[in-house]
C-alpha positions as CSV (number, residue, x, y, z in Angstrom):
1,M,-55.0,-93.6,-37.5
2,G,-51.1,-95.0,-37.1
3,M,-50.1,-98.2,-35.5
4,T,-47.9,-99.0,-32.9
5,L,-44.8,-101.7,-32.9
6,A,-47.0,-104.6,-31.4
7,Q,-49.8,-103.6,-34.6
8,A,-47.3,-103.2,-36.9
9,I,-45.8,-106.5,-36.4
10,L,-49.0,-108.5,-36.2
11,S,-50.2,-106.8,-39.4
12,K,-47.3,-107.9,-41.7
13,K,-47.8,-111.3,-40.5
14,V,-51.4,-111.6,-41.0
15,G,-51.4,-109.4,-44.3
16,R,-53.4,-106.2,-43.5
17,P,-53.5,-103.6,-41.1
18,V,-55.1,-105.2,-37.5
19,S,-56.8,-103.1,-35.0
20,E,-56.7,-103.0,-31.0
21,G,-58.7,-106.1,-29.4
22,E,-59.0,-107.6,-32.9
23,I,-58.2,-111.9,-32.9
24,V,-55.9,-112.7,-35.2
25,L,-54.1,-115.9,-36.3
26,V,-50.1,-115.7,-37.2
27,D,-47.9,-117.9,-38.2
28,L,-45.1,-118.4,-35.9
29,D,-41.7,-117.6,-36.4
30,F,-40.1,-119.8,-33.9
31,M,-41.4,-121.5,-30.8
32,M,-39.7,-122.8,-27.3
33,G,-40.5,-125.0,-24.1
34,Q,-38.7,-125.2,-21.3
35,D,-38.2,-128.6,-18.7
36,G,-40.9,-126.9,-16.9
37,T,-43.2,-126.8,-19.5
38,S,-42.2,-129.2,-22.3
39,P,-43.4,-132.1,-21.2
40,L,-47.0,-131.1,-20.1
41,A,-46.7,-129.7,-24.3
42,I,-45.6,-133.2,-25.2
43,K,-48.2,-135.3,-23.8
44,V,-50.7,-132.8,-25.1
45,F,-49.4,-133.0,-28.8
46,K,-49.7,-136.5,-28.5
47,E,-53.3,-136.6,-27.5
48,M,-53.9,-134.2,-30.0
49,G,-52.9,-136.9,-32.7
50,G,-49.5,-135.1,-33.2
51,K,-47.3,-137.4,-35.2
52,K,-44.9,-134.2,-36.6
53,V,-44.2,-130.6,-36.0
54,F,-44.9,-128.4,-38.5
55,D,-41.1,-127.4,-38.9
56,P,-38.4,-128.5,-36.4
57,S,-35.9,-125.7,-37.2
58,K,-38.3,-123.5,-35.8
59,I,-38.6,-125.4,-32.7
60,A,-36.7,-125.6,-29.5
61,L,-37.0,-127.5,-26.2
62,V,-34.5,-126.1,-23.5
63,I,-33.4,-128.4,-20.4
64,D,-32.8,-125.0,-18.1
65,H,-35.1,-124.8,-15.2
66,S,-34.0,-128.2,-13.3
67,S,-30.5,-128.8,-14.9
68,P,-28.7,-130.9,-14.0
69,S,-32.0,-132.7,-13.0
70,P,-31.6,-132.5,-9.0
71,N,-34.4,-136.0,-9.0
72,H,-35.6,-138.5,-10.4
73,G,-38.4,-137.6,-11.2
74,V,-37.5,-134.1,-13.1
75,S,-34.8,-136.9,-14.9
76,Q,-37.7,-139.1,-16.6
77,L,-38.4,-135.7,-18.0
78,H,-36.0,-134.8,-19.2
79,D,-35.4,-138.2,-20.8
80,M,-39.4,-138.0,-22.1
81,M,-37.8,-134.1,-24.1
82,R,-34.4,-135.7,-25.7
83,K,-36.8,-138.9,-27.0
84,F,-39.1,-136.1,-28.0
85,A,-36.4,-134.3,-30.1
86,R,-34.6,-137.5,-31.6
87,E,-38.4,-138.6,-33.0
88,T,-39.3,-135.2,-34.5
89,G,-35.9,-133.2,-35.3
90,V,-36.6,-130.2,-33.0
91,I,-33.8,-128.3,-31.2
92,L,-32.8,-129.5,-28.1
93,Y,-30.9,-127.8,-26.1
94,D,-29.5,-129.7,-22.7
95,I,-27.8,-129.3,-19.5
96,G,-25.6,-126.7,-19.4
97,D,-26.4,-125.0,-22.0
98,G,-28.0,-121.6,-20.5
99,V,-31.3,-120.3,-20.2
100,C,-34.0,-120.3,-22.8
101,H,-34.4,-116.7,-23.3
102,Q,-30.5,-116.2,-23.2
103,L,-30.1,-119.0,-26.0
104,L,-32.8,-117.9,-28.7
105,P,-31.5,-114.6,-29.3
106,E,-27.6,-115.5,-28.8
107,M,-28.3,-118.6,-31.3
108,G,-29.8,-116.7,-33.6
109,H,-33.2,-117.9,-33.8
110,V,-35.1,-114.4,-33.2
111,V,-34.5,-111.5,-35.2
112,P,-36.3,-108.2,-35.7
113,G,-40.3,-108.1,-36.7
114,D,-40.5,-111.7,-35.8
115,V,-43.3,-113.1,-33.6
116,V,-42.0,-116.0,-31.6
117,I,-44.0,-117.9,-29.0
118,G,-42.1,-119.2,-25.8
119,A,-44.2,-121.6,-23.0
120,D,-42.4,-119.6,-20.4
121,S,-43.6,-116.3,-18.9
122,H,-40.5,-114.4,-19.9
123,T,-40.5,-115.0,-23.4
124,C,-41.0,-111.2,-23.7
125,T,-37.6,-110.8,-23.7
126,Y,-37.1,-111.1,-27.1
127,G,-39.2,-107.7,-27.6
128,A,-35.8,-105.8,-27.1
129,L,-34.7,-106.8,-30.8
130,G,-38.1,-105.1,-31.8
131,A,-39.8,-108.9,-32.0
132,F,-43.5,-109.3,-30.7
133,A,-42.6,-112.4,-28.1
134,T,-44.9,-113.7,-25.5
135,G,-45.3,-116.4,-23.0
136,V,-48.1,-119.1,-23.5
137,G,-49.1,-122.3,-22.1
138,S,-48.5,-126.2,-22.6
139,T,-51.5,-126.5,-25.1
140,D,-51.3,-123.7,-27.0
141,L,-47.3,-124.7,-27.2
142,A,-48.2,-128.0,-28.4
143,A,-51.3,-126.6,-31.2
144,A,-48.4,-124.7,-32.4
145,M,-46.0,-127.1,-33.3
146,I,-48.3,-128.9,-34.9
147,S,-49.8,-126.1,-36.6
148,G,-47.5,-123.5,-36.9
149,K,-49.9,-120.7,-35.6
150,T,-51.4,-119.3,-32.9
151,W,-54.0,-116.9,-32.2
152,F,-53.8,-113.5,-30.3
153,K,-55.6,-110.4,-29.3
154,V,-53.7,-107.6,-30.7
155,P,-53.3,-105.3,-27.7
156,E,-53.6,-101.9,-26.5
157,T,-50.0,-100.2,-26.4
158,I,-48.2,-98.3,-23.4
159,K,-45.4,-95.7,-24.9
160,I,-42.7,-95.4,-22.0
161,I,-40.3,-92.8,-22.6
162,L,-37.2,-92.9,-21.2
163,N,-34.7,-89.9,-21.4
164,G,-31.4,-88.5,-19.8
165,N,-28.4,-90.3,-19.2
166,L,-27.7,-93.5,-16.6
167,P,-26.8,-91.7,-13.0
168,K,-23.4,-93.7,-11.6
169,G,-24.6,-97.0,-10.0
170,V,-27.9,-97.4,-12.2
171,F,-28.3,-99.8,-14.3
172,S,-31.1,-100.9,-16.5
173,K,-32.9,-103.7,-14.1
174,D,-33.3,-100.2,-11.8
175,I,-34.8,-98.7,-15.1
176,F,-37.4,-101.3,-14.7
177,L,-37.8,-101.0,-11.4
178,E,-39.2,-97.5,-11.3
179,I,-41.6,-98.9,-14.1
180,A,-43.0,-101.4,-12.1
181,R,-43.4,-98.7,-9.1
182,R,-45.7,-96.4,-11.8
183,L,-47.4,-99.0,-13.2
184,T,-48.0,-101.9,-10.5
185,A,-47.7,-105.6,-11.0
186,D,-51.1,-105.8,-13.1
187,G,-50.7,-102.0,-14.4
188,A,-50.2,-103.2,-17.8
189,T,-52.3,-106.3,-18.3
190,Y,-52.2,-107.4,-21.6
191,K,-50.9,-105.0,-23.0
192,A,-47.9,-103.9,-24.8
193,L,-45.0,-101.9,-23.8
194,E,-43.1,-99.7,-26.7
195,Y,-39.5,-98.1,-25.8
196,H,-38.9,-94.7,-26.6
197,G,-36.5,-91.9,-25.7
198,S,-32.8,-90.7,-25.5
199,T,-31.6,-93.1,-23.3
200,I,-31.7,-96.1,-25.2
201,S,-29.1,-95.3,-27.5
202,E,-27.0,-95.6,-24.1
203,L,-28.3,-98.9,-23.7
204,S,-26.3,-102.4,-24.9
205,M,-28.4,-104.9,-25.7
206,D,-27.9,-107.1,-22.6
207,A,-29.3,-104.0,-20.8
208,R,-32.0,-103.7,-23.6
209,F,-32.8,-107.5,-22.5
210,T,-33.5,-106.7,-18.8
211,I,-36.0,-104.3,-19.6
212,A,-38.4,-106.5,-22.2
213,N,-37.3,-109.5,-19.8
214,M,-39.9,-107.6,-17.2
215,A,-42.7,-106.5,-19.1
216,I,-44.7,-110.0,-17.9
217,E,-44.4,-108.6,-14.3
218,V,-46.4,-105.1,-14.7
219,G,-48.8,-107.9,-16.6
220,A,-47.8,-106.7,-20.3
221,K,-48.1,-109.4,-23.3
222,V,-44.9,-107.7,-24.6
223,G,-42.6,-105.1,-24.1
224,L,-41.1,-103.8,-27.6
225,F,-37.6,-101.5,-28.4
226,L,-37.5,-100.3,-31.7
227,P,-35.0,-101.9,-34.1
228,D,-32.0,-99.7,-34.3
229,D,-28.3,-100.0,-34.9
230,V,-27.6,-101.5,-31.7
231,S,-29.8,-104.3,-31.9
232,I,-29.8,-104.9,-36.0
233,S,-26.3,-105.3,-35.8
234,Y,-26.5,-107.9,-32.9
235,A,-28.8,-109.7,-35.0
236,R,-27.3,-109.7,-38.1
237,S,-24.0,-110.9,-36.4
238,H,-26.4,-113.7,-34.1
239,S,-28.3,-115.1,-37.1
240,K,-27.8,-116.2,-40.9
241,R,-31.8,-114.9,-41.3
242,N,-32.8,-112.4,-43.5
243,F,-34.9,-110.0,-41.8
244,V,-37.1,-106.7,-42.5
245,P,-37.5,-104.8,-39.3
246,V,-40.5,-103.3,-38.6
247,F,-41.3,-99.9,-36.9
248,P,-44.2,-98.0,-35.7
249,D,-46.1,-95.0,-37.1
250,K,-45.1,-91.7,-36.1
251,D,-49.0,-91.1,-35.7
252,A,-49.4,-94.1,-33.5
253,V,-52.0,-94.2,-31.1
254,Y,-51.2,-94.9,-27.2
255,E,-53.6,-95.9,-24.6
256,N,-51.2,-94.1,-22.2
257,E,-47.9,-92.5,-21.9
258,V,-45.5,-93.3,-19.0
259,E,-42.0,-90.7,-19.0
260,I,-39.1,-91.2,-16.6
261,D,-36.7,-88.9,-16.8
262,V,-33.2,-91.1,-16.2
263,N,-31.1,-88.6,-14.5
264,K,-33.2,-88.4,-11.4
265,L,-33.0,-92.2,-10.6
266,T,-31.1,-94.2,-7.7
267,P,-31.0,-97.2,-6.8
268,L,-33.7,-98.8,-6.3
269,V,-34.7,-102.6,-4.8
270,A,-37.9,-104.3,-4.8
271,A,-38.6,-105.4,-1.8
272,P,-40.3,-108.8,-0.4
273,H,-42.7,-110.2,-2.0
274,T,-44.1,-108.2,-4.4
275,V,-41.8,-107.2,-7.7
276,D,-43.8,-103.7,-7.3
277,N,-43.1,-102.8,-3.7
278,V,-40.2,-100.8,-5.3
279,K,-38.3,-98.9,-2.4
280,P,-35.0,-96.5,-2.8
281,L,-32.0,-98.3,-1.9
282,E,-31.5,-95.9,1.0
283,E,-35.0,-96.9,2.9
284,L,-33.0,-100.6,3.0
285,E,-29.5,-99.7,3.5
286,G,-28.1,-102.7,6.5
287,T,-30.9,-105.1,5.8
288,P,-28.9,-108.0,6.9
289,I,-28.3,-110.7,3.6
290,Q,-27.2,-114.2,4.3
291,Q,-27.4,-114.7,0.3
292,A,-26.4,-112.9,-3.0
293,F,-27.7,-114.9,-6.2
294,I,-26.5,-112.9,-9.9
295,G,-28.1,-114.9,-12.9
296,T,-31.4,-115.8,-14.8
297,C,-33.0,-114.8,-17.8
298,T,-32.8,-111.2,-15.9
299,N,-29.1,-110.6,-15.1
300,G,-26.9,-113.5,-15.7
301,R,-25.1,-112.0,-19.0
302,L,-21.3,-110.9,-19.3
303,E,-22.1,-107.3,-18.8
304,D,-23.7,-108.3,-15.6
305,L,-21.4,-110.6,-14.9
306,E,-18.5,-107.5,-15.5
307,I,-20.4,-105.1,-13.3
308,A,-20.5,-107.3,-10.3
309,A,-16.9,-108.1,-11.2
310,R,-16.0,-104.4,-11.2
311,I,-16.8,-103.9,-7.2
312,L,-15.4,-106.9,-6.1
313,A,-12.2,-107.0,-7.8
314,G,-9.3,-107.2,-5.2
315,K,-11.9,-108.2,-2.3
316,K,-13.8,-110.4,-0.3
317,I,-17.4,-110.9,0.0
318,N,-18.7,-110.9,3.8
319,P,-18.0,-114.5,5.7
320,D,-21.8,-114.6,6.7
321,T,-22.9,-114.1,3.1
322,R,-23.3,-116.7,0.7
323,L,-22.4,-115.2,-3.8
324,I,-23.6,-117.4,-5.8
325,I,-23.6,-116.7,-9.6
326,A,-25.9,-119.0,-12.5
327,P,-24.3,-117.5,-15.9
328,A,-26.9,-117.5,-18.8
329,S,-25.7,-119.5,-21.3
330,K,-22.2,-121.7,-21.8
331,K,-20.9,-118.9,-23.7
332,V,-21.6,-116.1,-21.4
333,L,-19.9,-118.9,-19.2
334,K,-16.5,-118.9,-21.5
335,E,-16.7,-115.3,-22.3
336,A,-16.2,-114.6,-18.3
337,V,-13.4,-117.4,-18.3
338,K,-11.7,-116.0,-21.1
339,S,-11.6,-112.0,-20.0
340,G,-10.8,-112.5,-16.3
341,I,-14.2,-111.8,-14.9
342,F,-14.7,-115.8,-13.4
343,E,-11.3,-115.9,-12.0
344,V,-12.0,-111.8,-10.5
345,L,-15.4,-113.5,-9.1
346,L,-13.9,-116.9,-7.8
347,D,-11.1,-115.4,-5.7
348,A,-14.1,-113.1,-4.4
349,G,-15.9,-116.2,-3.1
350,A,-18.2,-116.9,-5.2
351,V,-19.5,-120.1,-6.3
352,F,-20.4,-120.6,-9.6
353,V,-23.5,-123.1,-10.8
354,T,-24.7,-124.6,-14.0
355,P,-25.3,-122.3,-16.4
356,G,-29.1,-122.0,-16.2
357,C,-32.5,-121.1,-14.4
358,G,-30.0,-121.6,-11.3
359,A,-31.5,-120.3,-7.9
360,C,-34.1,-118.8,-9.6
361,V,-37.1,-120.8,-9.8
362,G,-36.2,-122.7,-6.0
363,T,-35.6,-126.3,-7.4
364,H,-32.0,-126.7,-6.2
365,N,-28.6,-124.7,-6.2
366,G,-29.2,-121.9,-3.7
367,V,-32.4,-123.1,-2.0
368,P,-32.7,-120.6,1.7
369,A,-33.3,-121.4,5.0
370,D,-36.1,-119.5,6.8
371,G,-36.3,-116.3,7.6
372,E,-33.4,-115.4,5.5
373,N,-32.9,-112.5,3.9
374,V,-31.4,-113.5,-0.5
375,I,-30.7,-109.7,-2.4
376,S,-31.1,-111.3,-6.0
377,T,-30.8,-110.2,-9.8
378,A,-33.8,-112.4,-10.3
379,N,-37.3,-110.8,-12.0
380,R,-39.8,-111.9,-9.0
381,N,-40.0,-112.3,-5.6
382,F,-42.7,-114.0,-4.8
383,K,-43.2,-116.4,-1.2
384,G,-41.4,-119.2,-2.2
385,R,-39.8,-118.0,-5.4
386,M,-36.5,-119.6,-4.6
387,G,-38.1,-122.9,-3.0
388,N,-38.6,-121.7,0.4
389,P,-41.9,-119.1,1.8
390,N,-40.5,-118.7,4.8
391,A,-37.2,-116.5,3.7
392,F,-37.8,-113.1,2.0
393,I,-36.5,-112.0,-1.6
394,Y,-35.3,-108.6,-2.7
395,L,-34.6,-107.7,-6.7
396,A,-32.0,-105.4,-7.5
397,S,-29.5,-104.5,-10.0
398,P,-26.1,-106.8,-10.2
399,A,-23.8,-103.9,-9.2
400,T,-26.1,-103.2,-5.6
401,V,-26.4,-107.1,-5.1
402,A,-21.9,-107.3,-5.5
403,A,-22.3,-104.6,-2.9
404,S,-24.5,-105.7,-0.8
405,A,-22.6,-109.3,-0.7
406,L,-19.2,-107.9,-0.2
407,E,-21.1,-105.8,3.2
408,G,-23.5,-108.5,4.1
409,K,-26.1,-106.1,4.0
410,I,-28.4,-104.2,1.5
411,A,-25.8,-101.6,0.4
412,D,-24.9,-98.9,-1.8
413,P,-23.2,-99.4,-5.1
414,R,-22.3,-96.5,-5.9
415,K,-19.5,-95.6,-3.0
416,Y,-17.7,-98.9,-5.1
417,I,-18.0,-97.3,-8.7
418,S,-15.4,-94.5,-9.7
């Protein structure tokens, strides 16, 4: 019986074939914690008797969720992370460097075939490179920093088949919102998603990161793309590490298969307060919007900003709407400035905040008021997600968010795309 990509990666690490449902202990290629989870991991690390980490070159701490610090208490936690990095030699990405899930691939820490953990649920982003990457708790991270290992239950796999070409105004975010609509928020709990089909060759790495990032929104452990020329080229241009891509067997057995005809997709929006509450844009068109947000580990990359800039070029956002943009990294910001994208968005009325998680987690940088509607490129729209349980969050592609900021209401981006 053939192996899925998740099985194949874990089998290579273990050194023998593994079966779905089996518990395996795996050597890790890299691990990460952010400022919402690292302080507890550091505390537990010391409680476990940790004196040094197993390999400082394979561990990164990232200050991105509350960056810069919004209050004294958070500043103390950031100080703890900086001191731990100095003491142990682990890699530290400080305020303004960017979102952890942009930085790890961008800085070459993840390559195809890796097994990576992060104390953040959206660590599954790196599945776009063909890496088995998943989120863990702070305690698991602490133990892994000492041992260099962690355990997994080998997941079953759902095969997602994407065929066809992206229609005008439809983007990778819309593809995953359709997946969420079909699978529901818990339809893939502790399963792997494995992507196949003709559409993938048309997707950039930025687009693939978007889709892989949201695997956790249907409960999945990982969201895996098969390595191809696009992802292998990306990895080789960003990392100095040698790697051998891993692939599933042709006779792999899947728990389920979901086929999507991408040609038939239209712009989609996830309405409050769940990610799987997905509706065609037409059903929500005209809903007043007070705040629009472009950024996060889902859609804060250069391609996302460029899509928004194409729609907003030479125009002004609605005077009753705020448009907040958080680039995914310092590098993305610099490239946006160099290319002119930054100026286009600024002239349209956008406000840029520090590269990082920005308004997404609700600690600062854009907490909405009671009753306000927000349209966002983020991955979650739970009650209180952006810092106010009395606000309403709609999720959409950067194109739909830009068009909505322009009109001050949920708007169809297709009218602005030639």
